[in-house]
C-alpha positions as CSV (number, residue, x, y, z in Angstrom):
1,M,93.8,-111.3,-38.2
2,R,92.3,-110.8,-41.7
3,I,94.0,-112.8,-44.3
4,A,93.5,-113.1,-48.1
5,L,94.8,-116.2,-49.9
6,F,95.4,-115.3,-53.6
7,H,95.9,-118.5,-55.7
8,D,95.7,-120.1,-59.1
9,D,94.0,-123.4,-58.1
10,D,96.4,-124.3,-55.3
11,P,95.3,-127.6,-53.7
12,R,96.6,-126.5,-50.3
13,I,94.0,-123.7,-50.0
14,P,91.2,-125.6,-48.3
15,R,93.5,-127.0,-45.6
16,I,95.1,-123.6,-44.9
17,R,91.8,-121.8,-44.9
18,G,90.3,-124.3,-42.4
19,E,93.4,-124.3,-40.1
20,L,93.5,-120.5,-39.9
21,A,89.8,-120.2,-39.5
22,E,90.0,-122.6,-36.6
23,R,92.4,-120.2,-35.0
24,G,90.0,-117.4,-35.2
25,H,91.2,-115.7,-38.2
26,R,89.0,-114.2,-41.0
27,V,90.2,-115.8,-44.2
28,V,89.1,-114.9,-47.7
29,V,90.1,-117.1,-50.6
30,V,90.6,-115.2,-53.7
31,G,90.9,-117.3,-56.9
32,P,91.1,-116.8,-60.7
33,G,87.3,-116.2,-60.9
34,A,87.3,-113.2,-58.6
35,S,86.3,-110.0,-60.4
36,H,88.2,-106.8,-59.9
37,A,84.8,-105.0,-59.0
38,F,84.1,-107.7,-56.2
39,L,87.6,-107.2,-54.8
40,V,87.2,-103.4,-54.7
41,R,84.0,-103.8,-52.6
42,L,85.3,-106.5,-50.4
43,F,88.6,-104.8,-49.6
44,G,86.9,-101.4,-49.2
45,E,84.8,-102.9,-46.4
46,E,87.4,-105.2,-44.9
47,R,91.0,-104.7,-45.7
48,P,93.2,-107.8,-45.2
49,D,96.2,-107.6,-42.8
50,I,98.0,-110.2,-45.0
51,I,97.8,-111.2,-48.6
52,H,99.5,-114.6,-49.1
53,S,100.2,-115.4,-52.8
54,F,100.5,-119.0,-53.8
55,G,102.2,-120.2,-57.0
56,R,103.6,-118.5,-60.0
57,G,100.3,-118.2,-62.0
58,P,99.0,-114.8,-63.1
59,F,96.3,-114.4,-60.5
60,G,98.5,-115.4,-57.6
61,L,101.4,-113.1,-58.8
62,L,99.8,-110.1,-60.6
63,S,96.5,-109.6,-58.8
64,A,98.1,-110.2,-55.4
65,A,100.9,-107.6,-56.3
66,Y,98.2,-105.1,-57.4
67,W,96.3,-105.3,-54.2
68,R,99.5,-105.2,-52.2
69,Q,100.4,-101.9,-53.8
70,R,96.9,-100.5,-53.4
71,L,96.5,-101.5,-49.7
72,R,100.1,-101.2,-48.4
73,K,99.7,-97.7,-47.2
74,H,96.9,-99.0,-44.9
75,G,99.2,-101.6,-43.3
76,T,98.4,-104.7,-45.6
77,R,101.5,-106.9,-46.1
78,R,102.0,-109.4,-48.9
79,V,103.9,-112.7,-48.5
80,H,104.6,-115.3,-51.1
81,D,105.1,-119.1,-50.8
82,V,108.0,-118.9,-53.2
83,D,111.1,-117.0,-52.2
84,G,112.4,-114.0,-54.2
85,I,109.1,-112.6,-55.6
86,L,109.1,-109.0,-56.3
87,L,106.6,-106.7,-54.4
88,S,106.4,-109.1,-51.5
89,D,107.2,-108.4,-47.9
90,G,108.5,-111.7,-47.2
91,H,108.5,-115.4,-47.9
92,V,106.2,-117.8,-46.0
93,D,106.1,-121.3,-46.8
94,G,102.4,-122.2,-47.7
95,S,103.1,-125.8,-46.4
96,L,103.3,-124.6,-42.8
97,T,100.5,-125.7,-40.5
98,G,98.1,-123.3,-38.8
99,A,100.0,-122.3,-35.7
100,L,103.3,-121.9,-37.6
101,L,101.7,-120.1,-40.4
102,E,100.0,-117.7,-38.0
103,A,103.3,-117.1,-36.2
104,A,105.0,-116.3,-39.5
105,Y,102.2,-113.7,-40.5
106,L,102.5,-112.1,-37.2
107,R,106.4,-111.7,-37.8
108,V,105.7,-110.1,-41.2
109,L,103.3,-107.7,-39.4
110,G,106.0,-106.9,-36.7
111,L,103.8,-108.4,-33.9
112,R,106.2,-111.1,-32.8
113,G,109.9,-111.5,-32.7
114,A,111.4,-112.7,-36.0
115,D,113.7,-115.2,-34.1
116,S,110.7,-117.3,-32.6
117,H,110.6,-119.7,-35.6
118,P,113.0,-120.1,-38.5
119,G,110.5,-121.4,-41.1
120,G,108.9,-118.1,-41.9
């Protein structure tokens, strides 16, 4: 799975990136320093399956929402670690560990039953 973690300096990102990479996923961390031109090139070459937004900062919210809208027609889904965020396909707690986080992403993509774990 290809996963883009959008954040505004969230301290959980290194742990999450490491756990997902250990499980064989391609993880791209997209922080406040990423330029729009860079993301156009990056996502033109390798579209993420999941965009996970962290926090309520402008980059985690606005940039992730923009890319969700732009890539949705290609199957990309966006989740947010805070419940009730607009332009999100679901709530996934960013504190979940690698295997549980992976299962939550798969449910959002429709690749596993939604009843397998209540935390996603």
